[in-house]
C-alpha positions as CSV (number, residue, x, y, z in Angstrom):
1,M,17.0,10.8,-4.0
2,S,17.0,14.5,-3.2
3,L,13.6,15.9,-2.4
4,I,12.8,19.5,-1.8
5,P,11.8,19.7,1.9
6,P,8.3,21.1,2.7
7,D,8.1,24.7,3.9
8,A,7.3,25.7,7.5
9,E,3.5,25.9,6.9
10,A,3.4,22.5,5.2
11,S,5.5,21.0,7.9
12,A,3.2,22.4,10.6
13,H,0.2,20.9,8.7
14,S,1.9,17.5,8.6
15,A,2.7,17.7,12.3
16,R,-1.0,18.3,13.1
17,L,-2.0,15.2,11.2
18,R,0.7,13.1,12.8
19,E,-0.6,14.1,16.2
20,L,-4.1,13.1,15.2
21,I,-2.9,9.7,14.0
22,R,-0.8,9.2,17.1
23,A,-3.8,9.9,19.3
24,Q,-5.8,7.3,17.4
25,I,-3.1,4.8,17.8
26,V,-2.9,5.4,21.5
27,A,-6.7,5.2,21.8
28,A,-6.8,1.9,20.0
29,G,-4.4,0.4,22.4
30,G,-1.1,0.9,20.6
31,A,-1.7,0.1,17.0
32,I,-4.2,0.7,14.1
33,P,-4.6,-1.4,10.9
34,F,-2.7,0.0,8.0
35,H,-5.9,0.7,6.1
36,R,-7.0,3.0,8.9
37,F,-3.6,4.8,8.8
38,M,-4.0,5.3,5.0
39,E,-7.5,6.5,5.4
40,L,-6.5,9.2,7.9
41,A,-3.4,10.2,5.9
42,L,-5.4,10.7,2.8
43,Y,-8.9,11.7,4.0
44,A,-8.9,13.1,7.6
45,P,-11.1,16.2,7.4
46,G,-9.1,19.3,6.8
47,L,-5.8,17.5,7.2
48,G,-5.6,14.5,5.0
49,Y,-3.7,14.7,1.7
50,Y,-6.9,14.9,-0.4
51,S,-8.8,16.9,2.1
52,A,-6.4,19.8,2.5
53,G,-5.7,22.7,0.2
54,A,-2.3,21.9,-1.4
55,A,-2.0,21.4,-5.1
56,K,-2.1,17.8,-6.0
57,F,-2.6,17.4,-9.8
58,G,-0.5,18.6,-12.7
59,R,3.1,19.8,-12.9
60,A,2.6,22.1,-9.8
61,G,1.4,19.1,-7.7
62,D,2.7,15.7,-7.0
63,F,1.6,13.7,-10.0
64,V,-0.1,14.1,-13.4
65,T,-3.3,12.2,-14.3
66,A,-4.4,11.6,-17.9
67,P,-7.0,14.4,-17.9
68,E,-4.4,16.9,-16.9
69,L,-2.4,16.3,-20.1
70,G,-5.1,17.7,-22.3
71,S,-8.6,16.8,-23.7
72,L,-7.8,13.7,-25.7
73,F,-8.3,11.2,-22.9
74,A,-11.7,12.6,-21.8
75,E,-12.8,12.8,-25.5
76,C,-12.1,9.2,-26.1
77,V,-13.9,8.2,-22.9
78,A,-16.9,10.3,-24.1
79,E,-16.8,8.4,-27.4
80,A,-16.8,5.1,-25.6
81,V,-19.8,5.8,-23.3
82,A,-21.9,7.8,-25.8
83,P,-23.7,4.7,-27.2
84,V,-24.8,3.8,-23.6
85,I,-26.1,7.4,-23.0
86,R,-27.9,7.4,-26.4
87,E,-29.5,4.0,-25.7
88,I,-30.9,5.3,-22.3
89,C,-32.0,8.5,-24.1
90,G,-33.1,11.6,-22.2
91,R,-33.0,10.1,-18.7
92,A,-29.3,9.2,-18.7
93,E,-26.9,10.4,-16.0
94,F,-23.1,10.5,-15.8
95,L,-21.5,10.0,-12.4
96,E,-17.8,10.7,-12.1
97,L,-16.1,9.4,-8.9
98,G,-13.5,11.7,-7.6
99,G,-13.4,14.7,-10.0
100,G,-9.7,15.6,-9.7
101,S,-9.2,19.2,-10.8
102,G,-12.4,19.3,-12.9
103,A,-10.4,18.9,-16.2
104,F,-12.0,15.6,-17.1
105,A,-15.5,16.9,-16.6
106,E,-14.8,19.9,-18.7
107,Y,-13.5,18.0,-21.7
108,A,-16.0,15.1,-21.4
109,I,-19.0,17.4,-21.2
110,K,-17.8,19.4,-24.2
111,R,-17.3,16.3,-26.3
112,L,-20.6,14.7,-25.3
113,M,-22.4,17.8,-26.3
114,A,-20.6,17.9,-29.7
115,I,-21.6,14.3,-30.5
116,D,-25.2,14.7,-29.2
117,A,-24.8,12.5,-26.2
118,M,-25.0,15.0,-23.3
119,P,-26.6,13.3,-20.3
120,A,-29.5,14.9,-18.4
121,R,-27.2,15.3,-15.4
122,Y,-23.4,15.2,-14.9
123,A,-22.8,14.4,-11.2
124,I,-19.5,14.4,-9.4
125,L,-19.1,12.4,-6.2
126,E,-16.2,14.1,-4.5
127,P,-15.5,13.5,-0.8
128,S,-13.0,16.4,-0.5
129,A,-14.6,19.7,0.2
130,D,-11.4,21.5,-1.0
131,L,-11.3,19.6,-4.4
132,R,-15.1,20.1,-4.8
133,E,-14.6,23.9,-4.7
134,R,-11.7,23.7,-7.1
135,Q,-13.8,21.7,-9.5
136,R,-16.7,24.0,-9.2
137,E,-14.6,27.1,-10.0
138,H,-12.8,25.3,-12.9
139,L,-16.1,24.4,-14.6
140,R,-17.9,27.6,-13.8
141,L,-15.2,29.5,-15.8
142,R,-15.1,27.1,-18.7
143,L,-18.8,26.0,-19.3
144,T,-21.7,28.2,-20.4
145,P,-24.2,28.9,-17.6
146,P,-26.9,26.5,-19.0
147,V,-24.4,23.7,-19.3
148,F,-22.8,24.4,-15.9
149,A,-26.3,24.1,-14.4
150,C,-26.3,20.4,-15.5
151,V,-23.4,19.7,-13.2
152,E,-24.1,18.6,-9.6
153,W,-21.9,17.6,-6.7
154,L,-23.1,14.8,-4.6
155,D,-22.5,14.0,-0.9
156,G,-22.9,10.3,-1.4
157,P,-24.0,7.6,-3.9
158,V,-27.3,8.0,-5.7
159,Q,-29.7,5.8,-3.7
160,E,-32.8,6.2,-5.8
161,P,-33.0,4.3,-9.1
162,W,-31.0,5.9,-11.9
163,N,-29.7,5.0,-15.3
164,G,-26.5,6.0,-17.0
165,V,-22.7,5.7,-16.7
166,L,-20.4,5.5,-13.7
167,F,-16.8,6.5,-14.4
168,A,-13.7,6.4,-12.2
169,N,-10.2,7.3,-13.2
170,E,-7.4,6.6,-10.7
171,V,-9.9,6.1,-7.8
172,I,-9.5,2.5,-6.7
173,D,-5.7,2.9,-6.3
174,A,-6.5,5.5,-3.5
175,L,-8.9,3.3,-1.6
176,P,-7.4,2.6,1.9
177,T,-6.0,-0.9,1.6
178,S,-5.2,-3.7,4.0
179,R,-1.7,-5.1,4.0
180,F,-0.9,-8.7,4.8
181,T,2.0,-11.0,5.3
182,L,2.6,-14.7,5.9
183,R,4.2,-16.1,9.0
184,D,4.6,-19.9,9.4
185,G,1.8,-20.3,6.9
186,E,-0.6,-18.1,8.8
187,V,-2.0,-14.8,7.6
188,F,-1.0,-11.7,9.5
189,E,-2.3,-8.1,9.0
190,E,0.0,-5.1,9.0
191,F,-0.7,-2.5,11.7
192,V,0.9,0.8,12.4
193,A,2.3,1.5,15.9
194,L,4.6,4.0,17.5
195,D,8.3,3.6,18.4
196,G,10.0,5.1,21.4
197,G,10.3,8.4,19.7
198,G,6.7,8.6,18.6
199,D,7.4,7.8,15.0
200,F,5.2,5.4,13.0
201,V,6.4,1.8,12.7
202,R,5.1,-1.4,11.1
203,T,3.8,-4.2,13.3
204,E,1.8,-7.3,12.7
205,R,-1.2,-9.0,14.2
206,P,-3.1,-12.2,13.2
207,A,-5.6,-11.3,10.4
208,D,-9.3,-11.3,11.1
209,A,-11.5,-13.8,9.3
210,L,-12.4,-11.5,6.4
211,L,-8.9,-10.7,5.5
212,A,-7.6,-14.2,6.0
213,A,-10.3,-15.7,3.8
214,A,-9.6,-13.1,1.1
215,V,-5.9,-14.0,1.1
216,R,-6.7,-17.7,0.8
217,H,-9.0,-16.9,-2.1
218,V,-6.2,-15.1,-3.8
219,E,-3.8,-18.0,-3.2
220,R,-6.4,-20.4,-4.8
221,Q,-7.1,-18.1,-7.8
222,G,-3.6,-16.6,-8.2
223,P,-0.1,-17.9,-8.5
224,G,-0.4,-20.4,-5.6
225,P,0.5,-20.4,-1.9
226,F,2.5,-17.4,-0.6
227,A,5.9,-18.0,0.9
228,D,6.6,-16.9,4.4
229,G,7.5,-13.3,4.5
230,Y,5.6,-12.4,1.4
231,R,3.9,-9.0,1.8
232,S,1.2,-7.3,-0.3
233,E,-2.1,-5.4,-0.4
234,L,-5.6,-6.6,-0.6
235,L,-9.0,-4.9,-0.7
236,P,-11.5,-7.4,0.8
237,Q,-14.1,-4.6,0.9
238,L,-13.9,-4.0,-2.8
239,P,-17.2,-5.8,-3.7
240,Y,-19.0,-3.8,-1.0
241,W,-17.4,-0.6,-2.2
242,V,-18.6,-1.2,-5.8
243,Q,-22.1,-2.0,-4.6
244,A,-22.1,1.1,-2.5
245,V,-20.9,3.6,-5.1
246,I,-23.3,2.4,-7.8
247,G,-26.2,3.0,-5.4
248,G,-29.5,2.6,-7.3
249,L,-27.9,2.2,-10.8
250,D,-30.5,0.2,-12.6
251,S,-29.4,0.0,-16.2
252,G,-26.1,1.5,-17.6
253,A,-22.4,1.0,-17.6
254,M,-19.4,1.2,-15.3
255,L,-15.9,2.2,-16.6
256,F,-12.8,2.1,-14.5
257,V,-9.3,3.3,-15.6
258,D,-6.4,2.8,-13.2
259,Y,-2.9,1.3,-12.9
260,G,-2.5,-2.3,-11.9
261,Y,-2.2,-5.9,-13.0
262,P,-4.3,-9.0,-13.4
263,R,-4.1,-11.2,-10.2
264,R,-1.4,-13.6,-11.2
265,E,0.9,-10.8,-12.1
266,Y,-0.1,-8.6,-9.1
267,Y,0.8,-11.4,-6.7
268,A,3.8,-12.9,-8.5
269,A,6.6,-14.2,-6.3
270,S,8.9,-11.5,-7.7
271,R,6.6,-8.8,-6.3
272,G,7.2,-9.9,-2.7
273,N,6.7,-6.5,-1.0
274,G,3.5,-5.5,-2.8
275,T,2.9,-2.3,-4.8
276,L,2.4,0.2,-2.0
277,R,4.2,3.6,-2.5
278,A,3.8,7.3,-2.2
279,F,4.1,10.2,-4.6
280,Y,5.6,13.5,-3.6
281,R,6.4,16.2,-6.2
282,H,6.6,13.8,-9.0
283,H,8.9,11.4,-7.2
284,V,8.0,7.8,-6.1
285,V,8.6,7.5,-2.4
286,N,8.9,4.1,-0.7
287,D,8.5,5.5,2.8
288,V,4.7,5.9,3.1
289,Y,5.0,7.2,6.7
290,A,7.1,10.2,5.7
291,R,5.5,13.7,5.1
292,V,2.1,12.4,6.2
293,G,-0.6,14.5,4.7
294,L,1.8,16.0,2.1
295,Q,2.2,13.0,-0.1
296,D,-0.2,10.7,-1.9
297,I,-0.3,7.0,-0.8
298,T,-1.4,4.5,-3.4
299,A,-1.4,0.8,-4.3
300,S,-1.9,-0.8,-7.7
301,V,-5.3,-2.4,-8.6
302,D,-5.9,-6.1,-8.8
303,F,-8.1,-6.1,-12.0
304,T,-9.2,-9.7,-11.4
305,A,-10.6,-8.6,-8.1
306,L,-12.3,-5.7,-9.8
307,A,-13.8,-8.1,-12.4
308,E,-15.2,-10.2,-9.6
309,A,-16.6,-7.2,-7.7
310,G,-18.3,-5.8,-10.8
311,T,-20.0,-9.1,-11.8
312,E,-21.0,-9.8,-8.1
313,A,-22.8,-6.5,-8.2
314,G,-25.0,-7.8,-11.0
315,F,-23.3,-6.4,-14.0
316,D,-22.0,-8.2,-17.1
317,F,-18.3,-8.0,-17.7
318,A,-17.8,-5.8,-20.9
319,G,-14.1,-5.8,-21.4
320,Y,-10.6,-5.2,-20.2
321,C,-7.6,-3.8,-22.2
322,S,-4.7,-1.5,-21.8
323,Q,-5.3,2.3,-21.7
324,A,-3.5,2.6,-25.1
325,S,-5.8,0.0,-26.7
326,F,-8.8,1.6,-25.2
327,L,-8.0,5.1,-26.4
328,I,-7.0,3.9,-29.9
329,G,-10.2,1.8,-30.1
330,N,-12.3,4.8,-29.2
331,G,-11.1,7.3,-31.7
332,L,-7.8,8.6,-30.5
333,E,-6.4,9.0,-34.0
334,Q,-9.4,10.8,-35.2
335,R,-9.4,13.2,-32.2
336,L,-5.7,13.9,-32.7
337,A,-6.2,14.6,-36.4
338,E,-9.1,17.0,-35.7
339,Q,-7.2,18.9,-33.0
340,E,-4.0,19.1,-35.1
341,A,-6.0,20.6,-38.0
342,R,-7.3,23.3,-35.6
343,A,-3.9,23.9,-33.9
344,P,-2.6,27.4,-34.6
345,T,1.1,26.6,-34.4
346,E,3.6,23.8,-34.9
347,A,4.3,24.1,-31.2
348,A,0.7,23.3,-30.4
349,R,0.7,20.4,-32.8
350,Y,3.9,19.1,-31.1
351,S,2.2,19.4,-27.7
352,L,-0.7,17.2,-29.0
353,R,1.7,14.5,-30.2
354,Q,3.5,14.6,-26.8
355,Q,0.1,14.1,-25.1
356,V,-0.6,11.1,-27.3
357,Q,2.8,9.6,-26.5
358,Q,2.3,10.0,-22.7
359,L,-1.1,8.4,-22.9
360,T,-0.2,5.4,-25.1
361,L,3.5,4.5,-24.9
362,P,4.3,1.4,-22.9
363,G,6.9,3.3,-20.9
364,A,4.5,6.0,-20.0
365,M,0.8,5.4,-19.3
366,G,-0.1,3.2,-22.2
367,E,0.4,-0.2,-20.7
368,R,0.7,0.6,-16.9
369,F,-2.9,1.8,-17.0
370,Q,-5.8,-0.4,-18.0
371,A,-9.5,0.1,-18.6
372,M,-12.3,-2.3,-17.5
373,G,-16.0,-2.0,-18.2
374,F,-19.3,-3.5,-17.0
375,A,-22.8,-3.2,-18.4
376,C,-26.3,-3.9,-17.2
377,G,-29.3,-3.7,-19.6
378,V,-27.3,-1.8,-22.2
379,E,-24.7,-2.5,-24.8
380,F,-21.2,-1.0,-24.3
381,G,-20.6,-1.1,-28.1
382,T,-17.1,-1.7,-29.4
383,A,-15.3,0.1,-26.5
384,F,-13.0,-2.8,-25.7
385,L,-12.5,-4.6,-29.0
386,A,-9.0,-3.3,-29.5
387,G,-6.4,-5.2,-27.6
388,D,-8.7,-7.3,-25.4
389,L,-6.8,-8.6,-22.3
390,S,-9.6,-10.5,-20.6
391,F,-7.8,-13.8,-21.1
392,R,-5.2,-12.7,-18.6
393,L,-7.7,-12.3,-15.8
């Protein structure tokens, strides 16, 4: 695979981050857990992939998310959560985790206003100062001042009691993940060390009690005992993360959209090296140590683990289906028809149909991405009735 090499400025940026990670490895005695390496590579202040200033989303970046394709995805999400917002009435809030470019917020707000379901506050929890400013500028230019005034950026989860909707699109896949393997039946954790030339290399150490217990839980609930040499990812901290990000959410709903599998498929014997990979300029890259700070690092989501985490947080499981089924069940055909009727040219109508294909076809996002919802004290309505997949969990 031929990739365009980074320019001198980007290479210098990557070199600075590599030096930071090397220093942490040395300070830790020669190795750090992979999840710490991933955290630094993605989120180190001013240097990590999501913390620095390079373009990430869209055709000019490294990957395209559903909101970057157009407004249809966000409009369908708005239709799905509108019953929850209306049920809570004037005190409802909408909290988006990781706002991307700001495109989702723009389209969702406009649709929620159009269907009389605008929340009292639209909050974005965005850890990247660079992305926060990009989102702010995007929305400032596209929303009227009174509507823009309803948008707020948060430094952390809402700790005081609140009611409404928490939404996360392609967030869990970017959580720093642990990596494990089996040696002589024992669980080992993947660490990152340095070779003689100062490059990053994989090494292994016996897993701590938390990770080992999590792996044994997956073996009991999944496809069975792992063979020696089997390697994959696991987020033992996922239940704590869910409880942390919901903060003081009292009544309302949570909606997650991401790529992944139910547990038995995620940890199938045929997937013996896990799902970890990187994205660089719309190419999938297997070497996650390359171009540190310049490429995204991601792992697929274990949706069974997410179902466990959501219910452990005190929420009722509301549903699980493919992205295609979720969008179709929440008005995709109607939204497409309305936009086609307003489209000024045949080229514009063709672009809308291309957007739908990308969102729904199995070979694109339609089946690889799934949606999962939870509710507490409210009804999620019919958001997941089309193509329910909960039996696979």
